[in-house]
C-alpha positions as CSV (number, residue, x, y, z in Angstrom):
1,M,207.2,-99.6,56.8
2,N,205.2,-99.8,60.2
3,P,203.3,-96.8,61.6
4,P,204.6,-95.3,64.9
5,A,203.4,-96.8,68.2
6,D,201.6,-93.6,69.2
7,I,199.5,-93.7,66.0
8,L,198.4,-97.2,66.8
9,S,197.4,-96.3,70.3
10,R,195.3,-93.3,69.0
11,R,193.7,-95.6,66.4
12,D,192.8,-98.2,69.0
13,A,191.4,-95.6,71.3
14,L,189.2,-94.3,68.5
15,K,187.9,-97.8,67.8
16,A,187.1,-98.3,71.5
17,T,185.2,-95.1,71.7
18,I,183.2,-95.9,68.6
19,A,182.4,-99.3,69.9
20,S,181.3,-98.0,73.3
21,V,179.1,-95.3,71.7
22,G,177.5,-97.9,69.5
23,L,176.8,-100.3,72.4
24,G,175.3,-97.4,74.4
25,A,173.0,-96.5,71.6
26,L,171.9,-100.1,71.3
27,A,171.1,-100.1,75.0
28,F,168.4,-97.5,74.4
29,E,166.8,-99.3,71.4
30,P,163.3,-100.5,72.3
31,V,162.9,-104.2,72.5
32,R,160.3,-105.3,70.0
33,A,158.4,-108.5,70.8
34,A,157.7,-110.9,68.0
35,P,154.2,-110.5,66.6
36,A,151.7,-112.9,68.3
37,A,150.6,-115.8,66.1
38,A,147.1,-115.6,64.9
39,P,144.7,-118.2,66.4
40,D,144.5,-121.3,64.2
41,A,141.1,-122.8,64.0
42,R,142.5,-126.1,63.0
43,R,144.2,-126.4,66.4
44,G,141.8,-124.8,68.8
45,A,139.0,-122.2,69.3
46,V,139.9,-118.8,67.8
47,K,138.5,-117.1,70.9
48,K,138.5,-117.8,74.6
49,Y,135.4,-118.8,76.5
50,N,134.9,-117.9,80.2
51,M,133.8,-121.4,81.2
52,L,135.3,-123.9,83.6
53,K,136.8,-127.4,82.9
54,S,135.4,-130.3,84.9
55,I,135.3,-134.1,84.6
56,N,133.0,-136.7,86.1
57,L,134.3,-139.4,88.4
58,W,133.0,-142.1,86.1
59,A,135.9,-141.5,83.8
60,F,138.3,-142.8,86.5
61,P,138.7,-146.4,87.6
62,Y,137.1,-145.6,90.9
63,P,136.9,-147.3,93.4
64,E,138.4,-150.5,91.9
65,R,141.9,-149.1,91.1
66,M,142.0,-145.5,92.5
67,T,140.9,-143.8,95.7
68,L,138.8,-140.6,95.7
69,R,141.8,-138.6,96.7
70,E,143.9,-140.1,93.8
71,C,141.1,-139.2,91.4
72,M,140.9,-135.6,92.6
73,Q,144.6,-135.2,92.5
74,L,144.8,-136.6,89.0
75,A,142.1,-134.2,87.8
76,K,144.0,-131.3,89.4
77,D,147.3,-132.4,87.9
78,A,145.7,-132.7,84.5
79,G,144.6,-129.1,84.7
80,F,140.9,-129.4,85.5
81,D,139.1,-126.6,87.5
82,G,136.6,-129.1,89.0
83,I,135.5,-132.7,89.4
84,E,131.9,-133.9,89.5
85,L,131.2,-136.6,92.1
86,N,128.6,-139.4,92.1
87,Y,126.3,-140.6,94.8
88,D,125.8,-144.4,95.0
89,L,124.6,-147.1,97.4
90,D,128.2,-147.7,98.3
91,N,131.6,-146.0,98.1
92,D,132.5,-142.6,99.6
93,L,129.2,-140.8,98.9
94,S,126.3,-143.1,99.9
95,P,123.6,-143.6,102.5
96,K,126.3,-145.3,104.6
97,H,128.0,-141.9,105.1
98,G,126.9,-138.6,106.6
99,T,127.8,-134.9,107.2
100,A,131.1,-135.5,109.0
101,D,132.3,-137.7,106.1
102,Y,131.3,-135.2,103.5
103,V,132.9,-132.3,105.3
104,K,136.2,-134.3,105.2
105,I,135.8,-134.8,101.5
106,R,135.3,-131.1,100.9
107,K,138.4,-130.4,103.0
108,M,140.3,-132.9,100.9
109,A,139.2,-131.1,97.7
110,D,140.2,-127.8,99.1
111,E,143.7,-129.1,100.1
112,I,144.2,-130.5,96.6
113,G,143.0,-127.2,95.1
114,I,140.1,-128.5,93.0
115,R,136.4,-127.5,93.1
116,I,133.5,-130.0,93.2
117,S,131.5,-128.9,90.2
118,G,128.4,-130.9,91.0
119,L,126.8,-134.1,92.3
120,C,124.9,-136.6,90.2
121,S,123.8,-140.2,90.6
122,F,122.8,-143.3,88.6
123,L,120.2,-144.2,91.3
124,F,117.5,-142.3,89.4
125,W,117.3,-145.3,87.1
126,P,116.7,-148.2,89.5
127,Y,114.5,-146.0,91.6
128,P,112.7,-143.6,89.2
129,L,110.7,-140.8,90.6
130,T,107.9,-141.8,88.3
131,S,107.9,-145.6,88.6
132,N,104.7,-147.5,88.5
133,D,105.9,-149.2,91.6
134,P,105.0,-147.0,94.7
135,A,107.9,-148.6,96.7
136,K,110.5,-147.6,94.1
137,R,109.0,-144.1,93.8
138,A,109.3,-143.7,97.6
139,Q,112.8,-145.1,97.6
140,G,113.7,-142.7,94.8
141,M,112.4,-139.7,96.7
142,E,114.3,-140.7,99.8
143,L,117.5,-141.1,97.9
144,A,117.0,-137.8,96.0
145,G,116.6,-136.1,99.4
146,K,119.9,-137.7,100.6
147,I,121.7,-136.6,97.5
148,A,120.6,-133.0,98.1
149,Q,121.7,-133.2,101.7
150,C,125.0,-134.6,100.6
151,A,125.5,-131.7,98.2
152,H,124.7,-129.2,101.0
153,D,127.2,-130.9,103.3
154,L,129.9,-130.8,100.6
155,G,129.2,-127.1,99.9
156,V,128.1,-128.0,96.4
157,E,125.3,-126.1,94.7
158,N,124.6,-128.3,91.6
159,V,122.5,-131.4,92.0
160,L,121.6,-133.3,88.9
161,V,118.0,-134.7,88.8
162,V,116.4,-137.1,86.4
163,P,112.7,-136.2,87.0
164,G,111.2,-139.3,85.5
165,A,111.1,-141.9,82.7
166,V,108.6,-143.2,80.3
167,H,111.1,-145.9,79.3
168,I,114.5,-147.1,80.4
169,P,115.9,-149.2,77.6
170,W,118.8,-150.7,79.5
171,R,116.7,-152.0,82.4
172,T,114.5,-155.0,82.1
173,D,112.8,-154.4,85.4
174,H,111.2,-151.1,84.3
175,E,107.6,-151.1,83.3
176,P,106.8,-148.3,80.8
177,V,105.0,-145.3,82.2
178,A,102.3,-143.5,80.3
179,N,103.5,-140.0,79.2
180,D,100.8,-138.1,81.0
181,V,101.3,-140.1,84.2
182,C,105.0,-139.7,84.0
183,D,104.6,-135.9,83.7
184,Q,102.2,-135.7,86.6
185,R,104.4,-137.8,88.9
186,A,107.5,-135.9,87.9
187,R,106.0,-132.5,88.7
188,E,104.8,-133.8,92.1
189,A,108.2,-135.2,92.9
190,V,110.2,-132.2,91.9
191,G,107.8,-129.9,93.6
192,Q,108.3,-131.7,96.9
193,L,112.1,-131.8,96.4
194,A,112.2,-128.1,95.6
195,K,111.0,-127.2,99.1
196,Q,114.0,-129.1,100.6
197,A,116.4,-127.6,98.0
198,E,115.4,-124.1,98.9
199,K,116.2,-124.8,102.6
200,L,119.5,-126.4,101.7
201,K,120.4,-123.7,99.2
202,V,121.1,-126.2,96.4
203,C,119.8,-126.3,92.8
204,L,117.9,-129.2,91.4
205,N,119.2,-129.2,87.8
206,I,116.8,-131.2,85.5
207,E,118.7,-133.2,83.0
208,N,117.6,-133.8,79.4
209,I,117.8,-137.5,78.3
210,F,116.4,-138.9,75.1
211,F,116.6,-142.5,76.5
212,N,113.9,-141.8,79.1
213,G,111.3,-140.6,76.6
214,Y,110.5,-137.5,78.7
215,L,111.1,-133.8,78.1
216,M,112.1,-134.4,74.5
217,T,112.4,-130.8,73.3
218,P,114.0,-127.7,74.9
219,M,110.6,-126.0,74.9
220,E,109.1,-128.8,77.0
221,M,112.1,-128.6,79.4
222,N,111.6,-124.8,79.7
223,A,107.9,-125.2,80.5
224,F,108.7,-127.9,83.1
225,V,111.4,-125.9,84.9
226,D,109.5,-122.6,84.7
227,S,106.4,-124.2,86.2
228,F,108.0,-124.4,89.7
229,G,108.8,-120.7,89.8
230,S,111.9,-121.4,91.8
231,E,115.5,-120.3,91.3
232,H,116.4,-123.7,92.9
233,V,115.0,-125.6,89.9
234,R,117.2,-125.2,86.9
235,V,118.6,-127.2,83.9
236,H,121.5,-129.6,83.7
237,F,122.1,-129.5,80.0
238,D,123.7,-132.6,78.5
239,T,125.1,-132.1,74.9
240,G,125.2,-135.8,74.1
241,N,121.9,-137.0,75.4
242,I,119.9,-135.5,72.6
243,S,122.5,-135.8,69.8
244,M,121.1,-138.9,68.1
245,F,118.3,-136.9,66.6
246,Q,118.9,-133.2,67.5
247,F,121.7,-130.7,68.0
248,P,123.1,-129.3,71.3
249,E,123.8,-125.9,69.8
250,H,120.0,-125.5,69.2
251,W,119.1,-126.6,72.7
252,A,121.6,-124.3,74.3
253,K,120.1,-121.2,72.7
254,V,116.5,-122.2,73.6
255,L,117.3,-123.1,77.2
256,G,119.0,-119.8,77.7
257,K,119.8,-118.7,81.2
258,R,118.0,-121.7,82.8
259,T,121.2,-123.8,82.2
260,K,123.0,-124.1,85.6
261,N,125.4,-126.9,84.7
262,V,126.5,-128.7,81.6
263,H,127.6,-132.2,80.7
264,L,129.8,-132.7,77.6
265,K,129.3,-136.1,76.0
266,E,130.8,-136.8,72.6
267,F,128.5,-138.5,70.1
268,T,128.7,-139.6,66.5
269,K,125.7,-139.5,64.1
270,K,127.6,-141.9,61.9
271,G,126.8,-144.8,64.2
272,T,123.6,-146.9,64.7
273,D,124.1,-147.9,68.4
274,F,121.7,-145.9,70.5
275,S,123.0,-147.1,73.9
276,L,125.4,-145.8,76.5
277,E,128.1,-147.4,74.5
278,T,127.6,-144.8,71.7
279,F,129.4,-142.1,73.7
280,R,133.0,-141.5,72.8
281,P,136.1,-139.7,74.0
282,L,135.8,-135.9,73.5
283,L,136.4,-134.7,69.9
284,D,136.1,-138.2,68.5
285,G,132.6,-137.6,67.1
286,T,130.4,-135.3,65.1
287,T,129.5,-132.6,67.6
288,N,130.0,-129.1,66.3
289,W,131.9,-127.8,69.4
290,P,132.5,-124.3,68.1
291,A,128.8,-123.9,67.6
292,V,128.0,-125.3,71.0
293,T,130.4,-123.1,72.9
294,D,129.2,-120.0,70.9
295,A,125.6,-120.8,71.8
296,L,126.4,-121.3,75.5
297,A,128.5,-118.1,75.5
298,D,125.6,-116.2,73.9
299,T,123.4,-117.1,76.9
300,G,126.0,-115.7,79.3
301,Y,127.0,-119.2,80.6
302,E,130.3,-119.2,82.5
303,G,129.8,-122.3,84.6
304,F,131.4,-125.8,84.4
305,L,131.7,-128.0,81.3
306,T,131.9,-131.5,82.7
307,F,133.1,-134.4,80.6
308,E,130.9,-137.4,81.3
309,Y,132.2,-140.8,80.2
310,F,131.4,-144.3,81.6
311,H,134.4,-146.3,80.4
312,P,137.7,-145.6,82.2
313,Y,140.7,-146.9,80.2
314,A,141.6,-150.4,81.2
315,H,145.3,-149.6,80.8
316,Y,146.9,-146.2,81.6
317,P,143.6,-144.6,82.7
318,E,145.4,-141.3,83.3
319,A,145.7,-141.0,79.5
320,L,141.9,-140.4,79.1
321,I,142.0,-137.7,81.8
322,Y,144.9,-135.8,80.2
323,Q,143.5,-136.2,76.7
324,T,140.2,-134.8,77.8
325,S,141.9,-131.8,79.6
326,D,143.8,-131.1,76.4
327,S,140.6,-131.3,74.3
328,L,138.7,-128.9,76.6
329,D,141.6,-126.5,76.4
330,R,141.2,-126.4,72.7
331,I,137.4,-126.1,72.8
332,L,137.7,-123.2,75.3
333,G,140.5,-121.4,73.4
334,R,143.0,-122.0,76.2
335,K,145.3,-123.7,73.8
336,S,145.8,-123.3,70.0
């Protein structure tokens, strides 16, 4: 026997009321976000570091296959905060160019939205500031002055300087220089360059390099830099250049606040090749990156970490750029 129609209508109305009340109550329930996943040390740093990502132009197939604009744009697209440029005898930054050209390059970087993290050069090797050949020393000083001027015109503060060399193993035209003579010449050269740097408002950042046989410990580096008593003479710390026998996390602590710029070079202590070929893509080595970043952070360093690598990929060169950006994200705790 079926219930009367009016009973059904009252029943349906009651259901509708209950449903509406229930939905209304749900509308006032607080939305609870899923708990954030704990950082996983296997995938990236468990804390974030306030340092900037940069990459040196040597990691790009420039100028053979890419223009400077293309390199800058690729670095930007890959997520880098900055790019480090190189001064040479040719190409876009060289004695063939001047202030107007460098102003255009700076404008181009600004348009792309990427910073120029520093300026370095391989010219300190063919023209060492401590060479036994007076002509090479003079040429080296002239080029160092042009590099500093170029940095000023670019609006760049960081200038990498190789102060001298007892030995240069990859050059057959370099006559070894006695240690004490090397030290004397290096101090004289940097002392002269520091006067120009102060006027240009750029920093001469002295790089540590095992291959040159000079300034072999962080204490020696500190004594050298401090001897000039100038805020325009600082340290360009390279993690890979001392890794064959020492440890970058130890250097970072001793150098302290003298460090103005940093090169990241991956190195493996498992190898026996002590040449430029020994450096590897980032994370493919034995460097203790958590210890390195902790040591740098303890000194208050918040500047650029620039990946320096001399072998652009022959095929799909953009892969190296993106791989390095991803690796730096993990080192800096930006990705886990």
